C-alpha positions as CSV (number, residue, x, y, z in Angstrom):
1,M,120.6,85.1,102.7
2,D,123.9,84.9,104.8
3,A,125.7,87.0,102.2
4,A,123.2,89.8,102.7
5,T,122.9,89.7,106.5
6,D,126.4,89.0,107.7
7,K,127.5,91.8,110.0
8,Q,130.9,92.1,108.4
9,V,129.4,92.4,105.0
10,V,127.0,95.1,106.3
11,A,129.8,96.9,108.0
12,E,131.9,97.0,104.9
13,F,128.9,98.3,102.9
14,V,128.2,101.1,105.4
15,E,131.9,102.1,105.7
16,G,131.9,102.6,102.0
17,L,129.0,105.0,102.2
18,L,130.6,106.9,105.1
19,A,134.0,107.2,103.5
20,G,135.2,110.8,103.4
21,T,132.3,112.1,105.5
22,G,134.0,111.9,108.9
23,W,131.3,109.7,110.3
24,E,132.3,106.3,111.8
25,I,130.5,103.2,112.8
26,E,130.1,102.7,116.5
27,K,127.9,99.6,116.6
28,I,125.8,97.4,114.3
29,R,122.9,95.4,115.7
30,S,120.5,93.1,114.0
31,R,117.0,94.0,115.0
32,G,115.2,91.0,113.6
33,T,114.4,89.0,110.5
34,R,111.1,88.4,108.8
35,L,110.7,85.5,106.4
36,E,108.1,85.1,103.7
37,P,109.0,81.8,101.9
38,P,109.3,80.9,99.1
39,D,109.9,84.5,97.9
40,W,111.3,87.0,100.4
41,F,113.2,87.8,103.6
42,W,113.8,91.1,105.4
43,T,116.5,91.9,108.1
44,S,116.6,95.2,109.8
45,F,119.8,96.7,111.3
46,A,120.3,99.4,113.8
47,I,123.6,101.2,112.9
48,A,125.0,103.7,115.4
49,I,127.4,106.2,113.9
50,Q,129.3,109.2,115.4
51,K,131.3,112.2,114.3
52,D,132.9,114.7,116.7
53,G,130.7,113.7,119.6
54,E,127.5,113.8,117.5
55,E,125.6,110.5,117.3
56,R,123.0,109.2,114.9
57,D,121.0,106.0,114.8
58,L,120.5,104.7,111.2
59,R,118.0,102.0,110.3
60,M,119.1,99.8,107.4
61,V,117.0,97.1,105.7
62,A,118.3,94.1,103.8
63,K,115.7,92.6,101.6
64,G,116.5,89.5,99.5
65,A,114.7,87.2,97.1
66,L,114.7,83.5,97.6
67,N,114.2,82.6,93.9
68,P,115.0,84.2,90.5
69,E,111.4,85.2,89.8
70,A,111.0,87.0,93.1
71,W,114.3,88.8,92.5
72,E,113.1,90.1,89.2
73,K,110.0,91.5,90.9
74,L,112.1,93.1,93.6
75,R,114.6,94.6,91.2
76,E,111.8,96.1,89.1
77,R,110.1,97.7,92.1
78,L,113.3,99.1,93.6
79,E,114.5,100.5,90.3
80,H,111.1,102.1,89.8
81,R,111.0,103.7,93.3
82,G,114.7,104.5,93.7
83,G,115.9,104.8,90.1
84,E,119.6,105.8,90.1
85,Q,119.3,108.0,93.1
86,P,122.4,107.9,95.4
87,C,122.3,106.1,98.7
88,D,123.1,108.8,101.2
89,P,121.6,108.1,104.6
90,V,123.6,110.9,106.3
91,N,123.0,113.9,104.2
92,G,120.1,112.8,102.1
93,I,118.0,109.6,101.6
94,G,119.4,106.1,101.7
95,Y,118.0,104.9,98.3
96,P,118.3,101.2,97.5
97,V,121.6,99.6,96.3
98,L,121.0,96.3,94.4
99,F,123.3,93.3,94.4
100,P,122.1,91.0,91.6
101,E,124.7,88.3,92.2
102,T,123.3,87.6,95.6
103,Q,119.7,88.7,94.9
104,H,119.4,91.2,97.7
105,A,119.3,95.0,98.2
106,Y,120.0,97.5,101.0
107,W,118.1,100.6,101.8
108,F,117.9,103.0,104.7
109,Y,114.8,104.5,106.5
110,P,113.0,106.7,105.6
111,F,113.1,105.2,102.1
112,D,110.6,102.4,101.6
113,P,109.4,101.0,98.3
114,R,105.8,100.6,99.4
115,M,105.6,103.9,101.3
116,P,107.2,106.4,98.8
117,N,106.0,109.5,100.8
118,L,107.6,108.3,104.1
119,P,110.6,110.7,103.6
120,F,108.1,113.7,103.5
121,A,106.5,112.5,106.8
122,D,109.9,112.3,108.3
123,D,111.0,115.8,107.2
124,P,110.8,118.3,110.0
125,K,110.4,121.3,107.7
126,Q,107.7,119.6,105.6
127,M,105.8,118.6,108.7
128,A,106.2,122.1,110.2
129,A,104.4,123.4,107.1
130,I,101.6,120.8,107.5
131,L,101.1,121.0,111.2
132,L,101.5,124.8,111.6
133,G,99.6,125.7,108.4
134,L,102.6,127.5,106.8
135,D,104.1,127.3,103.3
136,Y,107.2,125.2,102.9
137,A,109.5,128.1,102.2
138,S,108.7,130.0,105.4
139,A,108.2,127.0,107.7
140,P,111.0,126.9,110.4
141,A,112.5,123.5,110.5
142,D,113.3,123.7,114.3
143,S,109.6,124.3,115.1
144,V,108.8,120.5,114.7
145,S,111.1,117.6,115.6
146,V,110.5,114.1,114.3
147,E,111.4,110.9,116.1
148,R,111.1,107.4,114.6
149,V,109.1,105.3,117.1
150,R,108.7,102.1,115.0
151,Y,109.5,101.1,111.5
152,V,108.5,97.7,109.9
153,P,109.8,97.6,106.3
154,E,107.0,97.7,103.7
155,V,104.4,97.4,106.5
156,G,104.2,100.7,108.4
157,A,106.0,103.4,110.4
158,I,105.1,105.3,113.5
159,L,106.6,108.7,114.1
160,C,106.4,111.2,117.1
161,Y,106.1,114.9,116.3
162,T,107.1,117.4,119.0
163,I,105.7,120.8,118.1
164,N,107.7,123.6,119.7
165,A,105.2,126.4,119.5
166,A,104.4,129.1,122.0
167,G,107.0,127.8,124.4
168,T,105.0,124.7,125.3
169,P,106.1,121.5,123.5
170,A,103.2,119.3,122.4
171,K,103.5,115.7,121.1
172,I,101.3,114.0,118.5
173,Y,101.9,110.8,116.6
174,G,101.8,109.9,112.9
175,K,101.3,106.6,111.2
176,V,102.3,105.9,107.6
177,Q,101.0,102.8,105.9
178,P,101.1,101.5,102.3
179,G,98.3,102.3,99.8
180,D,95.0,103.5,101.3
181,R,95.4,101.6,104.5
182,G,96.0,104.9,106.4
183,W,92.7,106.3,105.3
184,R,90.9,103.1,106.2
185,T,92.5,103.1,109.6
186,Y,91.5,106.7,110.1
187,K,87.8,106.0,109.4
188,V,87.8,102.9,111.7
189,V,89.5,104.7,114.6
190,E,87.3,107.7,114.2
191,G,84.2,105.5,114.6
192,L,85.7,103.6,117.5
193,W,86.7,106.9,119.2
194,R,83.0,108.0,119.1
195,A,81.9,104.7,120.5
196,A,84.5,104.9,123.3
197,A,83.2,108.3,124.3
198,R,79.7,106.8,124.8
199,Y,81.2,104.1,127.1
200,P,83.9,105.9,129.2
201,G,86.5,103.7,130.8
202,Y,86.0,100.6,128.6
203,L,88.0,101.3,125.4
204,Y,91.0,103.5,125.2
205,L,92.1,104.8,121.8
206,P,94.3,107.5,120.5
207,R,92.1,110.4,119.3
208,P,92.4,110.7,115.5
209,L,93.4,114.3,114.6
210,G,93.4,114.1,110.8
211,Y,94.7,112.4,107.7
212,V,97.2,113.9,105.3
213,E,96.3,112.2,102.1
214,E,99.4,113.1,100.0
215,F,101.6,111.5,102.6
216,G,99.3,108.6,103.6
217,L,99.8,109.9,107.1
218,L,97.3,109.3,109.9
219,L,97.7,111.8,112.8
220,E,96.7,110.9,116.4
221,E,97.1,111.9,120.0
222,G,99.0,109.7,122.3
223,V,97.2,107.1,124.4
224,K,96.9,108.0,128.0
225,G,98.0,105.6,130.7
226,R,101.0,103.3,131.0
227,P,101.8,99.9,129.5
228,V,100.9,96.7,131.4
229,S,104.0,94.9,132.5
230,N,104.7,91.4,131.1
231,R,104.7,89.8,134.5
232,R,102.1,87.1,134.1
233,T,101.6,86.6,137.8
234,S,100.8,90.3,138.5
235,V,97.2,91.3,139.3
236,E,96.9,93.8,136.5
237,F,98.1,91.2,134.0
238,G,95.4,88.8,135.2
239,Q,92.8,91.4,134.8
240,M,93.6,92.0,131.1
241,A,91.2,89.3,129.9
242,M,88.3,91.1,131.5
243,A,89.5,94.5,130.2
244,A,89.8,93.0,126.7
245,A,86.3,91.6,126.9
246,E,84.9,95.0,127.9
247,A,86.8,96.7,125.1
248,L,85.4,94.1,122.6
249,A,81.9,94.7,123.8
250,V,82.3,98.4,123.0
251,I,83.7,97.6,119.6
252,H,80.7,95.3,118.9
253,E,78.3,98.1,119.9
254,S,80.2,100.7,117.8
255,E,78.4,99.9,114.6
256,V,81.6,100.7,112.7
257,E,81.3,99.0,109.3
258,A,84.2,97.0,108.1
259,D,85.2,97.4,104.4
260,E,86.8,94.0,104.4
261,R,85.3,90.5,105.2
262,I,87.5,87.7,106.5
263,D,85.7,84.4,106.4
264,M,86.6,81.1,107.8
265,E,87.7,79.6,104.5
266,A,90.1,82.4,103.8
267,E,91.6,82.0,107.3
268,L,92.1,78.3,106.9
269,G,93.7,79.0,103.6
270,R,96.1,81.4,105.3
271,L,97.0,78.7,107.8
272,D,97.7,76.2,105.0
273,R,100.2,78.7,103.5
274,V,101.8,79.3,106.9
275,V,102.2,75.5,107.4
276,D,104.0,75.2,104.0
277,Q,106.4,77.9,105.2
278,F,107.5,75.6,108.1
279,A,109.3,73.5,105.5
280,Y,111.7,76.4,104.9
281,V,112.2,77.7,108.4
282,L,111.6,74.7,110.7
283,P,111.9,71.4,108.6
284,N,111.6,69.1,111.6
285,G,108.4,70.8,112.8
286,Q,106.6,70.9,109.4
287,P,105.1,67.4,109.4
288,S,103.5,67.7,112.9
289,S,102.2,71.2,112.0
290,T,100.7,69.9,108.8
291,S,99.0,67.1,110.8
292,T,97.6,69.5,113.3
293,T,96.1,72.0,110.8
294,S,94.6,69.2,108.7
295,R,92.3,68.5,111.6
296,K,91.3,72.1,112.0
297,P,88.7,72.6,109.1
298,R,86.1,70.3,110.5
299,R,86.4,71.7,114.0
300,A,86.6,75.2,112.8
301,M,83.5,74.9,110.6
302,T,81.6,73.3,113.5
303,W,82.6,76.2,115.7
304,A,81.7,78.8,113.1
305,S,78.2,77.4,112.6
306,S,77.4,77.5,116.3
307,A,79.3,80.7,117.3
308,P,77.1,83.8,118.3
309,T,77.4,86.9,116.1
């Protein structure tokens, strides 16, 4: 894992990609690591580069396998999605580069092995054609600008589209998720939006604008209002529990049908798997965590049998 996430190693890899382009690295910052023992890890890097006063912010992902079987699965998926395409995060797409000896790979956003259409959702010209109802050839690329708001590798991406039409910029948001999760999210949010309209002031949601099936892209308006600060002693923070209860009441009244059932047994099974992961990431805490969760089933099942629905 250290061989893949060491900043010096990352810098040397990126410098090799930038060689001859005139671009130079300004700063490399690790944005966080996600572990999924016993198979995978992900580390995201924010890489600032500059050329003649122009700056760009690249997002690079290091994904590694923690055992040979997991590496074989990762290698097959990345070779299937990226093939032998060049890794060119400046002028093209940062397709994956594999390192079999250390069982890891690097790639750059907007490539993602589980969201193969993310590059299209991140392409201003492509989105101008979609949002303005034009064909791709005649769509002006400068009529829509795209900003990456959030990207979690192999989980989802949130993008902000600024539409520069009729002299009045308008912002909408897009969410890309793997598989059919975007369509499922769209149906749920659409139902909750209608419920929120029946009970004004209790549940605030982004209004769903549509779903672009070929991109797996959910389009929404922005949510009005401002974020609650993280000051736990503030009045507004203390009132969050009541606001959450009111929002939950609207959700219960929405009659939106879920297409997935999560029962108590499945949740307890998930907790068991998480406890096992402590042996990899927090060895000293694993025994006490195992002891704690082993007492949960009887209490949880007692609670489940008496909880209101």
